C-alpha positions as CSV (number, residue, x, y, z in Angstrom):
1,X,3.9,18.7,18.9
2,X,0.4,18.5,20.0
3,X,-0.7,21.5,18.0
4,X,1.0,19.9,15.0
5,X,-1.2,17.0,15.7
6,X,-4.4,18.9,15.8
7,X,-3.1,20.6,12.5
8,X,-2.8,17.2,10.8
9,X,-6.5,16.4,11.5
10,X,-7.7,19.9,10.7
11,X,-6.1,19.3,7.0
12,X,-7.5,15.9,6.9
13,X,-11.1,17.2,8.0
14,X,-11.2,20.4,5.7
15,X,-8.8,20.0,3.0
16,X,-8.4,16.1,2.0
17,X,-11.3,14.8,0.1
18,X,-14.0,13.3,2.0
19,X,-15.1,10.8,-0.7
20,X,-15.4,8.0,-1.3
21,X,-16.2,7.0,2.1
22,X,-14.2,4.4,3.7
23,X,-15.8,0.9,4.3
24,X,-14.6,0.7,8.0
25,X,-14.4,4.4,9.1
26,X,-16.9,7.4,8.8
27,X,-14.4,9.3,7.1
28,X,-13.0,8.8,3.5
29,X,-10.1,6.4,2.8
30,X,-7.9,9.4,1.9
31,X,-8.8,11.0,5.2
32,X,-8.0,8.1,7.4
33,X,-4.8,7.5,5.5
34,X,-3.7,11.2,5.9
35,X,-4.9,11.7,9.4
36,X,-3.9,8.2,10.9
37,X,-1.6,6.1,8.5
38,X,0.6,8.6,6.8
39,X,4.1,8.4,8.8
40,X,4.6,12.0,8.4
41,X,1.6,12.9,10.3
42,X,2.7,10.6,13.0
43,X,6.3,12.4,13.5
44,X,4.7,14.8,15.9
45,X,3.8,11.9,18.3
46,X,7.3,10.6,17.7
47,X,9.2,13.8,18.6
48,X,6.9,14.2,21.7
49,X,8.1,11.0,23.1
50,X,11.8,12.3,22.5
51,X,11.0,15.5,24.3
52,X,9.3,13.5,27.1
53,X,12.6,11.4,27.5
54,X,14.6,14.4,27.7
55,X,12.6,16.1,30.1
56,X,12.8,13.2,32.4
57,X,16.6,12.7,32.0
58,X,17.0,16.3,32.6
59,X,15.2,16.2,36.0
60,X,12.7,18.6,34.8
61,X,9.4,16.5,35.1
62,X,6.9,18.6,36.9
63,X,6.4,16.9,40.4
64,X,2.8,17.8,40.6
65,X,2.1,15.6,37.6
66,X,2.3,12.3,39.5
67,X,1.3,8.8,38.4
68,X,-2.1,8.7,40.0
69,X,-3.2,12.1,38.6
70,X,-1.9,11.0,35.2
71,X,-3.6,7.9,35.1
72,X,-6.9,9.8,36.1
73,X,-6.2,11.9,33.0
74,X,-5.7,9.2,30.8
75,X,-9.0,7.5,31.7
76,X,-10.7,10.8,31.0
77,X,-8.7,11.3,27.8
78,X,-10.1,7.8,26.5
79,X,-13.7,8.9,27.6
80,X,-13.3,11.8,25.7
81,X,-12.1,10.0,22.7
82,X,-15.4,7.9,22.8
83,X,-17.4,11.1,22.1
84,X,-14.9,13.3,19.9
85,X,-15.3,13.4,16.1
86,X,-13.7,10.3,14.7
87,X,-10.6,11.8,13.4
88,X,-9.7,13.5,16.8
89,X,-10.5,10.4,18.8
90,X,-7.7,8.3,17.7
91,X,-4.8,10.8,18.9
92,X,-5.8,14.2,19.6
93,X,-8.1,13.3,22.5
94,X,-5.7,11.2,24.3
95,X,-2.4,12.7,23.7
96,X,-2.0,15.0,26.5
97,X,-3.0,12.5,29.0
98,X,-1.1,9.7,27.8
99,X,1.9,12.0,27.5
100,X,1.6,12.9,31.0
101,X,0.9,9.2,32.0
102,X,4.4,8.2,30.2
103,X,6.3,10.9,31.9
104,X,5.0,10.3,35.2
105,X,5.5,6.7,34.9
106,X,9.3,7.2,33.8
107,X,9.7,9.6,36.5
108,X,8.4,7.0,39.1
109,X,11.1,4.6,37.7
110,X,13.8,7.1,37.9
111,X,13.0,7.7,41.6
112,X,12.5,4.3,42.5
113,X,8.9,4.4,43.5
114,X,7.0,1.1,43.0
115,X,3.8,1.3,40.4
116,X,1.8,-1.5,39.1
117,X,3.6,-1.2,35.7
118,X,6.6,-2.6,37.6
119,X,5.0,-5.9,38.0
120,X,6.2,-9.0,36.2
121,X,2.7,-9.6,34.2
122,X,2.9,-5.8,33.2
123,X,6.6,-5.8,32.1
124,X,5.9,-9.1,30.0
125,X,3.2,-7.3,28.4
126,X,5.5,-4.3,27.6
127,X,7.9,-6.5,26.2
128,X,5.3,-8.3,23.8
129,X,3.6,-5.0,23.0
130,X,5.5,-4.2,19.8
131,X,4.6,-7.5,18.3
132,X,1.1,-7.4,19.4
133,X,0.9,-3.9,17.6
134,X,2.2,-5.4,14.6
135,X,-0.1,-8.5,14.4
136,X,-3.5,-7.4,15.9
137,X,-4.7,-5.6,12.8
138,X,-4.0,-8.6,10.8
139,X,-5.3,-11.1,13.3
140,X,-8.5,-9.2,13.6
141,X,-9.4,-8.7,10.1
142,X,-8.4,-12.2,9.2
143,X,-10.3,-13.9,12.1
144,X,-13.6,-11.5,11.7
145,X,-13.5,-12.7,7.7
146,X,-13.7,-16.3,8.9
147,X,-16.8,-15.5,10.9
148,X,-18.8,-14.1,7.9
149,X,-21.8,-11.8,8.5
150,X,-22.7,-13.7,11.7
151,X,-24.3,-11.6,14.8
152,X,-23.9,-13.0,18.4
153,X,-25.4,-12.3,21.6
154,X,-23.6,-10.0,23.9
155,X,-22.0,-12.7,26.1
156,X,-20.9,-14.6,23.2
157,X,-19.7,-11.4,21.3
158,X,-17.7,-10.7,24.3
159,X,-16.1,-14.1,24.1
160,X,-15.4,-13.4,20.5
161,X,-13.4,-10.2,21.2
162,X,-11.6,-12.1,24.1
163,X,-10.5,-14.6,21.4
164,X,-9.3,-12.0,19.1
165,X,-7.3,-10.5,21.9
166,X,-5.8,-13.9,23.1
167,X,-4.9,-14.6,19.5
168,X,-3.2,-11.2,18.9
169,X,-1.2,-11.4,22.2
170,X,0.0,-15.1,21.2
171,X,1.1,-13.5,17.9
172,X,2.9,-10.9,19.6
173,X,4.7,-13.1,22.2
174,X,5.8,-15.3,19.0
175,X,7.2,-12.3,17.4
176,X,9.2,-11.2,20.7
177,X,10.4,-14.9,21.4
178,X,11.3,-15.9,17.9
179,X,12.0,-12.6,16.0
180,X,12.9,-9.8,18.4
181,X,15.0,-11.7,20.9
182,X,17.1,-13.7,18.3
183,X,17.7,-10.6,16.5
184,X,18.7,-8.6,19.6
185,X,21.2,-11.3,20.4
186,X,22.6,-11.4,17.0
187,X,22.9,-8.0,16.1
188,X,22.4,-5.9,19.4
189,X,25.5,-4.4,21.1
190,X,25.9,-2.6,24.3
191,X,27.8,0.7,23.9
192,X,29.5,2.6,26.6
193,X,27.3,4.7,28.7
194,X,27.8,8.5,27.8
195,X,25.9,10.1,30.8
196,X,25.2,8.9,34.3
197,X,21.9,7.6,35.4
198,X,20.0,7.6,38.5
199,X,21.1,4.6,40.6
200,X,17.3,3.5,40.7
201,X,17.5,3.0,37.0
202,X,21.1,1.8,36.7
203,X,20.6,-0.9,39.2
204,X,16.6,-2.0,38.4
205,X,16.5,-5.8,37.7
206,X,16.3,-6.6,34.2
207,X,13.0,-8.2,34.7
208,X,11.5,-10.9,32.3
209,X,14.4,-11.4,30.0
210,X,16.1,-14.3,31.3
211,X,17.4,-15.2,27.8
212,X,19.6,-12.1,27.4
213,X,20.8,-11.5,30.8
214,X,23.9,-9.6,29.4
215,X,21.7,-6.8,28.0
216,X,22.0,-3.3,29.7
217,X,19.2,-2.9,32.5
218,X,16.5,-0.6,31.8
219,X,13.7,1.1,33.8
220,X,11.0,-1.6,34.4
221,X,7.9,0.4,33.5
222,X,9.3,1.0,30.0
223,X,8.8,-3.0,29.5
224,X,12.4,-3.4,28.5
225,X,12.1,-0.8,25.9
226,X,13.9,2.4,25.2
227,X,12.5,3.5,21.6
């Protein structure tokens, strides 16, 4: 899967036309579309997530890759993304560290070990993360358009960024509370368990979802998500 992700960016760099240049990225619009927006190119990440889940469920996650080591790798991966060529910084530079962090966190949940991701604020952030993902681009570009071409000092600019973040977070929560949760109550159905799960997972408290206590419990570190 990782080789596939690298291949997508190599094709984007050397095969896809590099003109006309994008107004918001250092590559062309077509390169950005092919390397980042085209769903087919993102299938490798999707499949990698499935494989990570299968590895953890099968009890095959390497114990040497613990949460602390994976967290350090993730920080290094994001640091590498800042200096890597643009098209490799979005996914390729961070995918192995992030995959390690996801797997190590899921294994910690299965083992019943506490991590900071099990805290109530982090679970809540996990719950609203999909809505946040959906609204952040629209929110940032719209609010930025309202500011015109103004520039700001560093302290004011940081406040502007914080405002963008808060607005996106609010939009994510609104989608979660008034779209996702009603849809889950209306259309979600708890099917029969087809396999046994570790007691630490099966008995984990269903944190942060008082509106829907009948739903099946899930590992806290997933933020209430299984997809």
